[in-house]
C-alpha positions as CSV (number, residue, x, y, z in Angstrom):
1,X,14.5,-0.8,25.1
2,X,13.1,-1.6,21.6
3,X,12.8,1.4,19.2
4,X,9.3,2.8,18.9
5,X,9.7,4.4,15.5
6,X,11.8,4.0,12.4
7,X,13.1,7.3,10.9
8,X,12.3,6.8,7.2
9,X,12.8,9.9,5.1
10,X,9.7,11.9,5.1
11,X,8.0,9.5,7.5
12,X,8.3,8.3,11.1
13,X,7.0,4.7,11.1
14,X,5.5,3.4,14.4
15,X,6.9,0.2,15.7
16,X,5.0,-0.3,18.9
17,X,3.6,-3.8,18.7
18,X,1.3,-3.2,21.7
19,X,-0.7,-0.7,19.6
20,X,-0.6,-2.0,16.0
21,X,0.3,-5.0,13.9
22,X,3.7,-5.3,12.2
23,X,4.2,-3.0,9.2
24,X,3.6,-4.5,5.8
25,X,6.1,-3.7,3.0
26,X,4.6,-4.4,-0.4
27,X,6.9,-5.7,-3.2
28,X,6.7,-3.7,-6.4
29,X,9.0,-5.3,-8.9
30,X,9.7,-3.5,-12.2
31,X,11.9,-6.3,-13.5
32,X,11.4,-8.8,-16.4
33,X,13.0,-11.7,-14.5
34,X,12.0,-11.7,-10.8
35,X,11.4,-15.2,-9.4
36,X,7.7,-14.6,-8.7
37,X,6.2,-11.8,-10.6
38,X,8.8,-10.8,-13.2
39,X,7.5,-9.1,-16.3
40,X,3.9,-8.7,-15.1
41,X,4.2,-5.0,-14.6
42,X,5.5,-4.1,-18.1
43,X,4.3,-0.5,-18.3
44,X,4.4,2.5,-15.9
45,X,0.6,2.6,-16.0
46,X,0.4,-1.0,-14.7
47,X,3.1,-0.3,-12.0
48,X,1.1,2.7,-10.7
49,X,-2.1,0.8,-10.7
50,X,-0.5,-2.0,-8.7
51,X,0.9,0.5,-6.2
52,X,-2.6,2.1,-5.9
53,X,-4.1,-1.3,-5.3
54,X,-1.5,-2.0,-2.5
55,X,-2.3,1.3,-0.9
56,X,-6.0,0.5,-0.9
57,X,-5.2,-2.9,0.6
58,X,-3.4,-1.3,3.6
59,X,0.3,-1.4,2.7
60,X,2.6,0.6,4.9
61,X,5.8,0.7,2.7
62,X,6.2,0.2,-1.0
63,X,9.5,-1.4,-2.0
64,X,10.5,-0.7,-5.6
65,X,12.9,-3.2,-7.2
66,X,14.6,-2.6,-10.6
67,X,17.0,-5.7,-10.5
68,X,16.1,-9.2,-9.7
69,X,18.1,-10.9,-6.9
70,X,16.8,-14.5,-7.4
71,X,19.4,-17.2,-7.2
72,X,21.5,-17.5,-10.4
73,X,20.4,-14.2,-12.0
74,X,22.8,-12.0,-13.9
75,X,23.2,-8.4,-12.8
76,X,21.8,-5.5,-14.8
77,X,23.7,-2.3,-15.7
78,X,23.4,0.9,-13.7
79,X,21.7,2.6,-16.6
80,X,19.1,-0.1,-17.0
81,X,18.3,-0.2,-13.3
82,X,17.9,3.6,-13.3
83,X,15.7,3.4,-16.4
84,X,13.4,1.0,-14.6
85,X,13.2,2.6,-11.2
86,X,13.3,6.4,-11.7
87,X,10.0,6.8,-13.5
88,X,8.2,4.8,-10.9
89,X,9.7,6.7,-8.1
90,X,8.7,10.0,-9.6
91,X,5.2,8.8,-10.3
92,X,4.6,7.6,-6.8
93,X,6.5,10.0,-4.6
94,X,3.4,11.9,-3.6
95,X,1.3,8.7,-3.0
96,X,1.2,9.2,0.7
97,X,3.3,6.1,1.6
98,X,7.0,5.7,2.2
99,X,8.9,4.5,-0.9
100,X,11.8,2.1,-0.5
101,X,14.2,1.3,-3.3
102,X,15.8,-2.2,-3.4
103,X,19.3,-1.6,-4.6
104,X,23.0,-2.3,-3.8
105,X,24.5,0.2,-6.2
106,X,25.8,3.5,-4.6
107,X,25.1,5.4,-7.8
108,X,21.4,4.3,-7.7
109,X,21.2,5.2,-4.0
110,X,22.3,8.7,-4.7
111,X,19.8,9.2,-7.6
112,X,16.8,7.8,-5.8
113,X,17.6,9.7,-2.5
114,X,17.7,12.9,-4.6
115,X,14.2,12.0,-5.9
116,X,12.8,11.6,-2.3
117,X,13.2,7.8,-1.7
118,X,12.3,7.2,1.9
119,X,14.3,4.0,2.4
120,X,17.2,2.1,0.8
121,X,16.8,-1.6,1.1
122,X,20.2,-3.1,0.3
123,X,20.6,-6.9,-0.1
124,X,24.4,-6.4,0.1
125,X,24.3,-4.8,3.5
126,X,25.9,-1.5,2.3
127,X,29.2,-3.3,1.7
128,X,29.9,-2.0,-1.8
129,X,32.6,0.7,-1.9
130,X,30.9,4.0,-1.5
131,X,27.5,2.7,-0.3
132,X,27.6,4.1,3.2
133,X,29.0,7.3,1.9
134,X,26.0,7.6,-0.5
135,X,23.5,7.4,2.3
136,X,25.3,8.9,5.3
137,X,24.1,12.5,4.9
138,X,20.5,11.6,3.8
139,X,17.6,11.1,6.2
140,X,16.2,8.0,4.5
141,X,15.7,4.7,6.4
142,X,18.2,1.9,5.7
143,X,17.5,-1.8,5.7
144,X,20.8,-3.8,6.1
145,X,20.3,-7.4,4.8
146,X,22.5,-10.4,5.3
147,X,23.6,-12.3,2.2
148,X,26.2,-15.0,2.0
149,X,27.9,-14.7,-1.4
150,X,26.3,-13.1,-4.5
151,X,23.0,-13.9,-6.2
152,X,24.7,-15.7,-9.1
153,X,26.1,-18.4,-6.8
154,X,24.7,-17.9,-3.3
155,X,22.7,-21.2,-3.2
156,X,25.4,-23.4,-4.6
157,X,26.7,-24.7,-1.2
158,X,26.0,-22.2,1.7
159,X,27.7,-23.1,4.9
160,X,27.9,-21.6,8.4
161,X,29.7,-22.5,11.7
162,X,26.6,-21.3,13.5
163,X,24.1,-19.6,11.3
164,X,22.5,-17.5,14.0
165,X,25.9,-16.4,15.6
166,X,27.5,-15.8,12.2
167,X,24.6,-13.5,11.1
168,X,24.6,-11.7,14.4
169,X,28.3,-11.0,14.0
170,X,27.8,-9.8,10.5
171,X,25.2,-7.3,11.7
172,X,27.4,-6.1,14.6
173,X,30.1,-5.3,12.0
174,X,27.8,-3.5,9.6
175,X,26.2,-1.5,12.5
176,X,29.6,-0.5,13.6
177,X,30.5,0.6,10.0
178,X,27.2,2.6,9.9
179,X,28.0,4.3,13.2
180,X,31.5,5.2,12.0
181,X,29.9,6.8,8.9
182,X,27.8,8.9,11.2
183,X,24.4,7.2,10.5
184,X,21.9,7.4,13.4
185,X,20.4,4.1,14.7
186,X,17.0,5.5,14.3
187,X,17.3,5.1,10.6
188,X,18.3,1.5,10.7
189,X,16.5,-1.9,10.4
190,X,17.9,-5.3,9.7
191,X,16.9,-8.2,7.5
192,X,18.4,-11.8,8.0
193,X,18.0,-12.5,4.4
194,X,15.9,-15.6,4.1
195,X,16.9,-17.6,1.0
196,X,20.1,-15.5,0.4
197,X,22.9,-18.0,0.7
198,X,21.0,-20.3,3.1
199,X,19.7,-23.8,3.0
200,X,16.2,-24.8,4.2
201,X,17.7,-25.8,7.6
202,X,19.4,-22.4,7.9
203,X,16.2,-20.6,7.1
204,X,14.2,-22.5,9.7
205,X,16.7,-22.0,12.4
206,X,16.6,-18.2,11.7
207,X,12.8,-18.2,11.7
208,X,12.7,-20.0,15.0
209,X,15.2,-17.6,16.6
210,X,14.2,-14.2,15.1
211,X,13.3,-13.0,18.5
212,X,16.7,-13.8,19.9
213,X,18.3,-12.0,17.0
214,X,16.1,-8.9,17.4
215,X,16.8,-8.7,21.1
216,X,20.6,-9.0,20.6
217,X,20.6,-6.2,18.0
218,X,17.9,-4.0,19.5
219,X,16.8,-2.8,16.0
220,X,13.6,-3.2,14.0
221,X,13.7,-6.5,12.2
222,X,12.3,-7.0,8.6
223,X,11.4,-10.5,7.5
224,X,10.9,-11.4,3.8
225,X,9.7,-14.9,3.3
226,X,6.9,-14.3,0.7
227,X,6.6,-17.1,-1.9
228,X,10.3,-18.1,-1.3
229,X,11.7,-21.5,-2.3
230,X,11.9,-22.6,1.4
231,X,8.1,-22.5,1.3
232,X,8.1,-24.6,-1.8
233,X,10.4,-27.1,-0.2
234,X,8.1,-27.5,2.8
235,X,4.8,-27.5,1.0
236,X,5.7,-28.9,-2.4
237,X,3.8,-26.0,-4.1
238,X,5.0,-24.0,-7.0
239,X,5.7,-20.3,-6.5
240,X,2.2,-19.2,-7.8
241,X,0.4,-21.2,-5.2
242,X,2.4,-20.4,-2.1
243,X,0.0,-17.9,-0.5
244,X,-1.0,-20.1,2.4
245,X,2.7,-20.8,3.2
246,X,3.6,-17.1,2.9
247,X,0.9,-16.2,5.3
248,X,1.9,-18.9,7.8
249,X,5.6,-17.7,7.5
250,X,4.5,-14.0,8.0
251,X,2.6,-14.9,11.2
252,X,5.6,-17.0,12.4
253,X,7.9,-14.1,11.9
254,X,5.5,-11.7,13.6
255,X,5.2,-14.0,16.6
256,X,9.0,-13.9,16.8
257,X,9.1,-10.1,17.0
258,X,9.5,-9.1,13.3
259,X,8.2,-5.5,12.9
260,X,8.2,-5.3,9.1
261,X,7.0,-8.0,6.9
262,X,7.9,-7.8,3.2
263,X,5.3,-9.5,1.0
264,X,3.8,-9.9,-2.5
265,X,0.2,-10.4,-1.2
266,X,-0.6,-7.3,0.7
267,X,-4.4,-7.6,1.3
268,X,-4.2,-11.2,2.6
269,X,-1.1,-10.5,4.8
270,X,-2.8,-7.3,6.3
271,X,-5.9,-9.3,7.1
272,X,-3.9,-12.2,8.6
273,X,-1.8,-9.9,10.8
274,X,-4.8,-7.8,11.9
275,X,-6.5,-11.0,13.1
276,X,-3.3,-12.2,14.8
277,X,-2.8,-8.9,16.5
278,X,-6.4,-8.8,17.8
279,X,-6.1,-12.3,19.2
280,X,-2.7,-11.5,20.7
281,X,-4.1,-8.4,22.4
282,X,-7.1,-10.3,23.8
283,X,-4.9,-13.1,25.2
284,X,-2.5,-10.5,26.8
285,X,-5.3,-8.5,28.4
286,X,-7.3,-11.4,29.7
287,X,-6.8,-12.8,33.3
288,X,-8.2,-16.3,33.8
289,X,-9.3,-17.6,37.1
290,X,-8.3,-21.0,38.1
């Protein structure tokens, strides 16, 4: 049986696809060097304004990122990441939407959980020493992402024996580690990590078989394809003109069972998913006579 809710800190997020569209997670980067929108939100006022805009557009979760994870990027210090993230978290924690923090550092996890973060979104799959300990006793949601290698070198020459099977085995191992740490499954979702140590072919195989991966793991699946280089490879478009490709990827992921879609363009994605959901419901409810 597929989970019907995600336990996410102060919130219980509905996942029943027969009643509503997939959840939309809006990206709120407070970094100077993110691949798509780095440096645009250079003041707390602008960050809060962007968050308010996403709320008005129908966002379900706001994902705050204080360190870029684009290919080839250099890591930032613990103090710098906290300097970027904490003021935003404090400013938005009563906004009425779940707040996710995108981090792989256990020290950051502890600080943001103490400040009422509702989810930790870890590109490293909670593999850093102390990461599972940092979140075990909290009630926040956890997104376990797959990444081969590290951001500085992950796209140099990614290889798999069988990309779908290898990623499935990775998740089984991480879910077992989470279970041993005493973390309830109701708090967990998984992200196959499009573009994180994967070629275009790897990404397309994953996208085609998301439903198979979700059914094997029986956990909510998050898909983050917005504006990514795989879309540029397919369309030939630069990052700032990948909206159409991002919407197509979001709908493809939704059709394969993804329950959370992580995006830059909230309003457009909400509209596209609402139309897709309405059309899907009509088709499912209609009986045609021969």
